[in-house]
Steps between C-alpha positions, in 0.01 A plus 500: 500500500421775249183714547358810343331745741193713420732798406660291222831449690674160497632349820722204523505326840771238552500257796844405620597256776882491475794741474583444139841664420406636150133560579517865396612392150211267472265782590665710230433225247136484602473872466645504148273216397184659637577842349576338164173304512268777634679815382479678828676545838436224762509568876692217666465389860657195661333332802778317696367189680822330608610385844850648474576868547450675171810587297352541156622789288227728367718699250725457203708791391750542219634790280191455285218400729371554853234236564320451834185353651328475838552203740245444775597269784198304627674472836437874546125445493301409813320166454194644675455754225499228228256285708265794530405506133239288322749391231637143541815606314571756771406258771734226380793733479452575867676169560821659379458844647614644830361307781463136620428264204315254732266776611437606144432134404232474767333813372513365144339165575138618567504695168641195320229279639225739396599474132329261262644224274752624249560829681592322807735265317676782324529704825641204685762427228598873510539476877727187466717673247549809714575282805772335293683828488510498878590133510177433682306301249484188720355706788229643274422158350465345849275784619273457200486128570396576861203702390376238254641639174736212421309443179685807366822309514371158401343641185836615380357843462812690414577329165144516358449861615830617350397342173155649511627851583767492222233384251277796606796731477597388148142545381500852634842586357722485802712244689523654848790740425735235360657648190614179337167338552333807359721514187514130423158396615307776328709527194509130434124490566445756230733326253394137554138544601310558814488149639860407426629837626302472819634159588861586412482834677354341814782245510775764461335722756484213749865433440586868568285515817646175645856628429424827673343338807786249528757782481317694775499203728836328427704779338656516147430176315793275393530407132354152544186637664435767234553234231259258666231766516545597134462138380226383739146408400204698631410218739847509651481877542170466680631234731818707585284809571303298752818356654637855539257559787675241715837441326796550734760505219521544127600140427195359679263751341621427142537123528342310212147371554482147651 
């Protein structure tokens, strides 16, 4: 996520759920890209959401460069502090913060039920994605079923919402912090026309998002899985994104549609 504050400063916030060995180099690539694009310094902060103890490097030093950025471990935050705000984004992250996830979930449910229509669907999908980091997506799904929100699952909310959010993002000139989606989606949209660029950018962005989520859940993807994602249709990508919520292994999640 890239944001400009009122004082004109640019802030890049990256969400990371795994201990990626060369992560500091990826952050350096982001920094170079943003500076080249916006012609100014960018403050970078990483929010670590993973289950495993953090081992990410936050610095790259060589004879010609000393690059560093801040890493914030969500586990260091008290869930109660995040639940005390009026912002659903803060509230949902409480599920991954310091404390009991089950207790945080029970605090989240009344707020989720008070939301209307599309807001509730999007919030529920966000909660399911975050619970997947903990490996607790089935628990959250079952709890939502108990309180009468099973329609959230039956309507296959995750796929349509991801498509909707990517379309909105492309129209506003961003693709949720994904560099390749940003470069290819927007540049091709400008070159080939608004409608064609939007459709192609959305498809590529969905490929990137699915690949990232699969990597976070199952680890580095084998060659066959990466190739299958790159050659898949949009309908297959949507189906696999929905299966990801319950898939126990990579093969089952990426099996071809029946």
